[in-house]
C-alpha positions in Angstrom: 62.6 16.1 56.7 59.4 16.4 58.7 58.1 18.9 56.2 58.9 16.6 53.3 56.9 13.9 55.1 53.8 16.1 55.5 50.5 15.1 53.8 50.8 18.1 51.5 54.1 16.9 50.1 52.7 13.4 49.7 49.7 14.7 47.9 52.0 16.7 45.5 54.1 13.6 44.8 51.1 11.5 44.1 49.6 14.1 41.8 52.9 14.4 39.8 53.1 10.6 39.5 49.5 10.4 38.3 50.2 13.1 35.8 53.3 11.3 34.5 51.4 8.0 34.2 48.5 9.6 32.4 50.9 11.3 29.9 52.7 7.9 29.5 49.3 6.3 28.8 48.2 9.0 26.3 51.5 8.7 24.4 51.5 4.9 24.5 48.0 4.8 23.0 49.4 5.9 19.7 51.8 3.0 19.5 49.4 0.1 18.9 49.5 -0.8 15.2 45.8 -1.2 14.3 44.6 -2.1 10.8 42.8 0.7 9.0 39.3 1.3 10.4 38.1 2.8 7.2 38.6 1.1 3.8 37.6 2.2 0.3 34.0 1.5 -0.6 34.8 0.9 -4.3 31.5 2.4 -5.5 31.2 3.3 -9.2 31.6 6.9 -10.2 28.2 7.3 -11.9 24.9 5.5 -12.4 24.4 3.5 -15.5 20.6 3.6 -15.4 18.6 6.9 -16.0 17.5 8.8 -12.9 13.7 9.3 -12.4 13.8 13.1 -12.1 11.0 14.1 -14.5 9.5 16.6 -12.2 9.8 17.5 -8.5 11.6 15.2 -6.1 11.2 14.8 -2.3 13.6 13.8 0.4 13.3 10.3 1.8 13.0 11.3 5.4 9.6 12.7 4.8 8.7 10.6 1.8 5.7 8.8 3.3 4.2 12.0 4.8 4.3 13.6 1.4 2.4 10.9 -0.4 -0.9 12.4 0.7 -2.4 9.2 2.1 -3.0 9.4 5.9 -4.2 5.8 6.1 -1.0 4.5 4.6 1.0 6.7 7.0 -1.0 5.5 10.0 -0.6 1.8 9.0 3.2 2.3 8.8 3.4 3.9 12.2 1.2 1.2 13.8 3.2 -1.6 12.2 6.5 -0.1 13.3 5.2 0.1 16.9 4.0 -3.5 16.8 7.0 -5.0 14.9 9.1 -7.4 16.9 12.0 -6.8 14.5 12.0 -3.1 15.4 11.7 -3.9 19.1 14.6 -6.3 18.9 16.6 -3.6 17.2 15.9 -1.2 20.0 17.0 -3.9 22.5 20.3 -4.3 20.6 20.8 -0.5 20.9 20.3 -0.7 24.7 22.8 -3.6 24.9 25.4 -1.8 22.8 25.1 1.3 24.9 25.6 -0.8 28.1 28.7 -2.3 26.5 29.9 1.2 25.5 29.5 2.4 29.1 31.5 -0.6 30.4 34.3 0.0 27.8 34.5 3.7 28.7 34.6 2.9 32.4 37.8 0.9 32.0 39.6 4.0 30.9 39.1 5.6 34.3 40.2 4.6 37.7 37.8 2.5 39.8 37.0 3.8 43.3 35.2 1.9 46.2 34.5 2.9 49.7 33.9 1.0 53.0 32.9 2.0 56.5 32.3 0.2 59.7 31.5 0.9 63.3 31.8 -1.3 66.3 31.4 -1.0 70.1 32.0 -3.6 72.7 33.4 -4.7 76.0 36.5 -7.0 75.7 37.3 -7.5 79.5 35.3 -7.2 82.7 36.0 -4.1 84.6 37.4 -2.3 81.6 35.7 0.6 79.8 33.9 -0.2 76.5 35.7 0.4 73.3 34.2 2.2 70.2 35.9 1.8 66.8 35.0 3.8 63.7 36.6 3.0 60.4 36.3 4.4 56.8 38.4 4.0 53.7 38.7 4.6 50.0 40.4 2.1 47.6 41.3 2.9 44.0 42.5 0.8 41.1 43.5 1.7 37.6 44.8 -0.2 34.7 46.9 2.2 32.7 46.2 2.0 29.0 49.8 2.0 28.0 49.4 0.5 24.5 46.0 2.0 23.7 44.1 -1.3 23.7 41.3 -0.1 26.0 41.0 3.1 24.0 40.5 1.0 20.8 37.9 -1.1 22.5 36.1 2.1 23.6 36.1 3.4 20.1 34.8 0.1 18.8 31.9 0.1 21.2 31.0 3.6 20.0 31.0 2.2 16.4 28.9 -0.7 17.6 26.3 1.7 19.0 26.1 3.6 15.7 25.8 0.3 13.9 22.9 -0.9 16.0 21.2 2.5 15.5 21.5 2.0 11.7 20.1 -1.5 12.0 17.1 -0.1 13.9 16.5 2.4 11.1 16.9 -0.4 8.6 14.3 -2.5 10.5 11.8 0.5 10.4 12.4 1.0 6.7 11.8 -2.7 6.0 8.5 -2.6 7.9 7.4 0.5 6.1 8.2 -1.0 2.7 6.4 -4.2 3.6 3.3 -2.3 4.7 3.4 -0.1 1.6 3.8 -3.3 -0.6 0.7 -4.9 1.0 -1.3 -1.6 1.0 -0.7 -0.9 -2.7 -1.5 -4.5 -3.6 -4.7 -4.2 -1.6 -5.8 -1.0 -3.3 -5.0 -2.5 -6.7 -6.8 -5.7 -5.7 -10.0 -3.8 -5.0 -9.7 -2.1 -8.5 -9.2 -5.5 -10.1 -12.1 -6.9 -8.1 -14.4 -4.2 -9.5 -13.2 -5.0 -13.0 -13.6 -8.7 -12.4 -17.1 -8.1 -11.2 -17.9 -6.1 -14.3 -16.4 -8.9 -16.5 -18.5 -11.5 -14.6 -21.6 -9.5 -15.2 -20.8 -9.1 -18.9 -20.1 -12.8 -19.3 -23.3 -13.6 -17.5 -25.2 -11.3 -19.9 -23.4 -12.9 -22.9 -24.4 -16.4 -21.6 -28.0 -15.2 -21.3 -28.0 -13.7 -24.9 -26.4 -16.8 -26.2 -29.1 -19.0 -24.7 -31.7 -16.9 -26.3 -29.9 -17.1 -29.7 -29.6 -20.8 -29.4 -33.3 -21.2 -28.6 -34.1 -19.1 -31.7 -31.7 -21.3 -33.8 -29.3 -18.5 -34.6 -26.3 -20.2 -32.9 -25.6 -23.8 -31.9 -26.1 -25.3 -28.5 -22.3 -25.8 -28.3 -21.7 -22.1 -28.6 -24.3 -21.4 -25.9 -22.6 -23.9 -23.7 -19.2 -22.3 -24.2 -20.7 -18.9 -23.2 -22.1 -20.5 -20.0 -18.6 -22.0 -19.3 -17.0 -18.6 -19.8 -19.5 -17.0 -17.4 -18.7 -19.7 -14.8 -15.0 -19.1 -15.3 -15.4 -15.3 -14.8 -17.3 -15.9 -11.6 -14.5 -18.1 -10.4 -11.9 -15.4 -11.2 -14.1 -12.9 -9.2 -14.2 -15.2 -6.3 -10.4 -15.7 -6.4 -9.8 -12.0 -6.6 -12.1 -11.4 -3.6 -10.2 -14.0 -1.6 -6.9 -12.4 -2.5 -8.1 -9.0 -1.3 -9.2 -10.5 2.0 -5.8 -12.1 2.4 -4.1 -8.7 1.9 -6.4 -7.2 4.6 -5.6 -9.9 7.0 -1.8 -9.5 6.3 -2.1 -5.8 7.1 -4.0 -6.6 10.3 -1.2 -8.9 11.3 1.5 -6.3 10.6 -0.3 -3.3 12.1 -2.0 -5.0 15.1 -5.2 -3.0 14.2 -8.7 -4.7 14.6 -9.9 -5.9 11.2 -13.2 -4.2 11.5 -11.5 -0.8 12.0 -9.2 -1.4 9.1 -12.0 -2.3 6.8 -14.0 0.8 7.9 -11.0 3.1 7.2 -10.3 1.5 3.8 -13.9 2.0 2.8 -13.9 5.7 4.0 -10.5 6.6 2.4 -10.0 7.5 -1.2 -7.9 5.6 -3.7 -4.1 6.3 -3.4 -2.7 9.0 -5.7 0.4 8.9 -7.8 3.6 8.5 -5.8 6.0 11.5 -5.7 9.5 10.4 -6.9 12.3 10.4 -4.3 15.6 12.2 -4.8 18.5 10.1 -6.0 22.1 11.4 -5.5 24.0 11.9 -8.7 27.1 10.1 -7.3 26.6 6.4 -6.2 29.0 6.8 -3.3 26.8 9.5 -1.8 23.8 7.2 -2.1 25.2 4.1 -0.7 26.7 6.0 2.3 23.1 6.8 3.3 22.1 3.1 3.4 21.9 1.8 7.0 23.2 -1.6 6.1 26.2 -0.1 4.4 26.8 2.2 7.4 26.5 -0.8 9.7 28.9 -2.9 7.7 31.4 0.0 7.7 31.2 0.2 11.5 31.7 -3.5 11.7 35.1 -3.0 10.0 36.0 -0.6 12.8 34.9 -3.1 15.4 37.0 -5.8 13.8 40.0 -3.5 13.6 39.7 -2.9 17.4 39.5 -6.6 18.0 42.8 -7.0 16.2 44.3 -4.4 18.4 42.9 -6.1 21.5 44.5 -9.4 20.4 47.8 -7.6 19.8 47.7 -6.1 23.3 47.5 -9.5 24.9 51.2 -10.0 24.2 52.3 -6.5 25.4 53.0 -5.3 29.0 50.1 -4.3 31.2 50.5 -1.7 33.9 48.2 -1.3 36.8 48.1 1.0 39.8 46.4 0.7 43.2 46.0 3.0 46.1 44.0 3.3 49.3 43.3 5.8 52.0 41.7 5.0 55.4 40.7 6.7 58.6 40.2 4.9 62.0 39.4 6.3 65.4 39.4 4.2 68.6 37.8 5.5 71.8 38.0 3.6 75.1 37.5 5.6 78.3 39.9 8.4 78.3 41.7 7.0 75.2 40.9 8.6 71.9 43.4 7.5 69.2 43.5 8.3 65.4 44.8 5.5 63.2 44.5 7.0 59.7 46.5 5.3 56.9 47.1 5.7 53.2 49.0 3.8 50.6 50.0 4.6 47.0 50.8 1.5 44.9 51.8 -1.0 44.1 52.5 0.1 40.5 52.5 -3.4 38.9 53.9 -4.3 35.5 53.0 -7.7 34.0 54.4 -9.2 30.8 53.1 -12.4 29.3 55.9 -14.8 28.4 54.5 -18.2 27.3 51.0 -19.4 26.6 51.5 -22.3 24.1 50.4 -20.2 21.1 47.1 -19.0 22.4 47.8 -15.3 21.7 49.0 -16.0 18.2 45.9 -18.0 17.5 43.7 -15.3 18.8 45.5 -12.7 16.7 45.2 -14.8 13.6 41.5 -15.3 14.1 40.9 -11.6 14.7 42.9 -10.7 11.6 40.8 -13.2 9.5 37.6 -11.7 11.0 38.9 -8.2 10.0 39.5 -9.3 6.4 36.0 -10.9 6.3 34.5 -7.6 7.6 36.2 -5.7 4.9 34.9 -8.0 2.2 31.4 -8.0 3.7 31.5 -4.2 3.7 32.6 -3.9 0.0 30.1 -6.6 -1.0 27.3 -4.7 0.8 28.3 -1.6 -1.2 28.1 -3.5 -4.5 24.8 -5.0 -3.5 23.4 -1.5 -2.6 24.5 -0.2 -6.0 22.9 -3.2 -7.7 19.6 -2.7 -6.0 19.4 1.0 -6.9 20.4 0.3 -10.5 17.8 -2.5 -10.8 15.1 -0.2 -9.3 16.0 2.5 -11.7 15.9 0.2 -14.7 12.6 -1.3 -13.6 11.1 2.2 -13.2 12.2 3.2 -16.7 10.8 0.0 -18.2 7.5 0.3 -16.4 7.2 4.0 -17.5 7.6 3.0 -21.1 5.2 0.0 -20.8 2.6 2.1 -18.9 2.6 4.6 -21.8 1.9 1.8 -24.3 -0.7 0.2 -22.0 -2.4 3.6 -21.6 -2.6 3.9 -25.4 -4.0 0.4 -25.7 -6.6 1.1 -23.1 -7.7 4.3 -24.8 -8.0 2.5 -28.1 -10.2 -0.2 -26.7 -12.3 2.4 -24.8 -12.8 4.2 -28.2 -13.8 0.8 -29.8 -16.3 0.1 -27.0 -17.9 3.5 -27.5 -18.1 2.9 -31.3 -19.7 -0.5 -30.7 -22.2 1.0 -28.3 -23.2 3.5 -31.0 -23.6 0.8 -33.6 -25.6 -1.3 -31.3 -28.0 1.6 -30.6 -28.3 2.0 -34.4 -29.0 -1.7 -34.8 -25.8 -2.3 -36.7 -24.2 -4.5 -34.0 -25.5 -7.2 -31.8 -25.5 -7.5 -28.0 -22.8 -10.1 -28.3 -20.5 -7.7 -30.1 -21.1 -5.1 -27.4 -20.2 -7.6 -24.6 -17.1 -8.6 -26.5 -16.0 -5.0 -26.9 -16.6 -4.4 -23.2 -14.5 -7.4 -22.2 -11.6 -6.2 -24.4 -11.8 -2.7 -22.8 -11.9 -4.2 -19.3 -8.9 -6.5 -20.1 -6.9 -3.5 -21.3 -7.8 -1.5 -18.2 -6.8 -4.5 -16.0 -3.5 -4.6 -17.7 -3.0 -0.9 -17.2 -4.0 -1.1 -13.5 -1.5 -4.0 -13.0 1.3 -1.9 -14.5 0.5 1.0 -12.3 0.8 -1.3 -9.3 4.1 -2.5 -10.5 5.4 1.0 -10.9 4.3 1.9 -7.3 6.0 -1.2 -6.0 9.1 -0.1 -8.0 9.0 3.2 -6.2 8.9 1.4 -2.9 11.8 -0.7 -4.0 13.8 2.4 -4.9 12.9 3.9 -1.5 14.2 0.8 0.1 17.3 0.7 -2.0 18.1 4.3 -1.2 18.1 3.7 2.6 14.8 5.2 3.5 16.2 8.6 4.5 18.8 7.3 6.9 21.3 10.1 8.0 24.6 8.8 9.3 25.7 10.3 12.6 28.6 12.7 12.4 31.9 11.1 13.5 
């Protein structure tokens, strides 16, 4: 009997009991009936719009680097560093990771330690007494029904969701910077065209004044020419103000000094044509790479775990406590060891009545789960719509740009012919200025269409998820 009461025997018994409880917990974790954490995306089987693969394609993860514009790349990087939206997304990742650590810690036993030392004289004439104490206390809530395990998996999904939201914030900032940057570059082109038009209108007004003085045209016609010149100067002023507004918006986004930005813009060349991004042939593969779709999918998993947590509130809860302590008392010739240990209690609690609170919580979590499923499937449909619209817009702009290019070439040829006739004396200066304005108007239309096509590429980049790569499960 003494051998069976030895510390070794007690340790073996405790180990066997812990192993049995751990096995019971692992088996019980499979019994909690959770709703499905993954639901069908309901994406179409194929794209309806044509894919823009006339030539080479590039992957989205390095899309901006391959555009060949270091100034645009620098502006995007600066804006992402200065963006409060990106910073808030990073803060949410840190908060989600802290919640994940807390949820994972619940699965393991908690252990605390305490120690104390005291020395004193309790009675006169007696030797002083020294007391040393130390102890360990452990507590563990056994996850019999798997509720804590479901919460842990939900926090893992929440971390992945916040990481996807951070990527989405960076993509949004990059798209906004590119939108402003391309508008600014085109604005400068239109500003130059507007300046040429204003100079032409001013020359027309001067020639009209001379013609009116010579009696070749009426004073009314000369007045209309002066009005047209004033109107062109107003358009030039408006265009210049719009360019300044774009610069100031870029300054606000990137946090760069305006003088530095203007100097870099003046030193850099005009942006080249954009390389088309790769579009997956299957819509389901494309929408799976969207961070908002990925985040919505993880929200379904979080909502499913919330349903399991609500279910677990009506099931038994099992907890285990234990402690081990050592104490030594020394007083004169007395030196006594007072070590103790305890294993238990193993406590089982079962909720019986709470006036319907658990049922209400379960109903609310089930409704939130159904809402998360609908939001996820709606996000998939919205993602498909945005990609389809971007593809349709690109196809339309490509066709329109071809026609606008043909028109611009025709008016340029007409201008060259008018210049030749004017040099030969067969055409007046007014005819030449009119031909110039028509050529510049067609060139303005072509430049505007080229801007729209660049913005459509940016919209497609945004709709495709910006190179987001979901983490492996």
